[in-house]
C-alpha positions in Angstrom: 35.5 -84.5 23.1 33.2 -85.4 20.2 36.1 -87.3 18.6 36.5 -89.4 21.8 32.8 -90.0 22.0 32.7 -91.1 18.4 35.7 -93.4 18.9 34.1 -95.0 21.9 30.9 -95.6 19.9 32.8 -97.2 17.1 34.7 -99.4 19.6 31.4 -100.5 21.2 30.1 -101.5 17.8 33.2 -103.4 17.0 33.1 -105.1 20.4 29.8 -106.8 19.6 31.3 -108.3 16.4 34.7 -109.4 17.6 36.3 -112.4 19.3 37.7 -112.3 22.9 41.3 -111.6 21.6 40.1 -108.5 19.8 38.1 -107.5 22.8 41.3 -107.2 24.8 42.6 -104.8 22.2 39.5 -102.8 22.5 39.7 -102.7 26.3 43.3 -101.4 26.0 42.1 -98.7 23.5 39.3 -97.7 25.9 41.9 -97.4 28.7 44.1 -95.2 26.5 41.1 -93.0 25.6 40.1 -92.8 29.3 43.6 -91.5 30.1 43.4 -88.9 27.3 40.0 -87.8 28.7 41.5 -87.4 32.2 44.3 -85.3 30.8 41.8 -83.1 28.8 39.7 -82.7 31.9 42.7 -81.7 33.9 43.8 -79.1 31.3 40.2 -77.7 31.2 40.1 -77.4 35.0 43.4 -75.5 34.9 42.2 -73.2 32.2 39.0 -72.4 34.0 40.9 -71.8 37.2 43.2 -69.4 35.4 40.3 -67.3 34.0 38.8 -67.1 37.5 41.8 -65.4 39.1 41.2 -61.8 40.1 41.9 -59.6 37.2 44.1 -56.6 37.5 42.0 -53.5 38.0 41.9 -51.5 34.7 41.5 -48.1 36.3 43.6 -48.5 39.5 47.3 -48.7 39.5 50.4 -48.0 41.6 53.4 -46.0 40.7 56.4 -45.9 43.1 57.0 -42.3 42.0 53.5 -41.1 43.0 52.4 -41.0 46.6 54.9 -43.7 47.6 53.2 -46.4 45.6 49.7 -45.8 47.0 46.8 -47.0 44.8 45.8 -44.2 42.4 43.5 -43.8 39.5 45.5 -44.7 36.4 46.6 -41.6 34.4 46.1 -39.3 37.4 47.7 -38.6 40.8 44.3 -39.1 42.5 44.6 -41.7 45.3 41.8 -44.2 45.8 41.6 -42.9 49.4 40.5 -39.4 48.2 37.6 -40.9 46.3 36.7 -43.1 49.2 36.8 -40.1 51.6 34.4 -38.2 49.4 32.1 -41.2 49.3 32.3 -41.7 53.1 31.3 -38.0 53.6 28.1 -38.8 51.7 29.0 -37.8 48.1 27.5 -40.0 45.4 29.8 -41.2 42.6 28.1 -38.7 40.3 28.8 -35.9 42.8 32.4 -37.0 43.1 32.9 -36.7 39.4 31.5 -33.2 39.5 33.9 -32.3 42.3 36.8 -34.1 40.6 36.1 -33.3 36.9 39.3 -35.0 35.7 37.8 -38.3 36.6 35.2 -40.4 34.8 32.3 -42.2 36.5 33.8 -45.6 35.7 37.1 -44.6 37.4 35.2 -43.6 40.6 33.3 -46.8 40.6 36.6 -48.7 40.1 38.1 -46.9 43.0 35.1 -47.8 45.2 35.3 -51.4 44.1 39.0 -51.4 44.8 38.3 -50.1 48.3 35.7 -52.8 48.8 38.3 -55.5 47.9 41.2 -53.8 49.8 39.4 -52.1 52.7 42.1 -52.6 55.3 44.8 -51.2 53.1 42.9 -48.1 52.1 41.8 -47.5 55.7 45.4 -47.4 56.7 46.2 -44.8 54.0 43.2 -42.7 55.1 44.4 -42.9 58.8 48.0 -42.1 57.8 46.9 -39.0 55.8 44.3 -37.7 58.3 44.9 -34.0 59.1 44.6 -33.3 62.8 41.8 -30.9 63.8 42.6 -28.3 66.4 39.8 -28.0 69.0 
């Protein structure tokens, strides 16, 4: 970008000292630089858009061999729904870690965050795994 700005400044200086024939060449050069700037802007917009895509959750994964591909905490067989159910019953993330000591606090927060982003999906897993209570 600085190179383009410098080139434009040089061209402006040359413009004041040149004839009308040379000015045509400068206008063509400015048009070429303008096109390059548009392409750079387009590439930058694409790169920014690519970085804004939702990142893959670090702690949450799926494995077709575990719980029929239900979202689980990476490296465990603990489904996100289990953490969410603890939380819905009033357990704080710190309490959940005490009750499920194989988990770290960051994993619990990641599961709750995943739930927030995929609420309908996790609610379906909770409903499908609900144990009927005899009255």
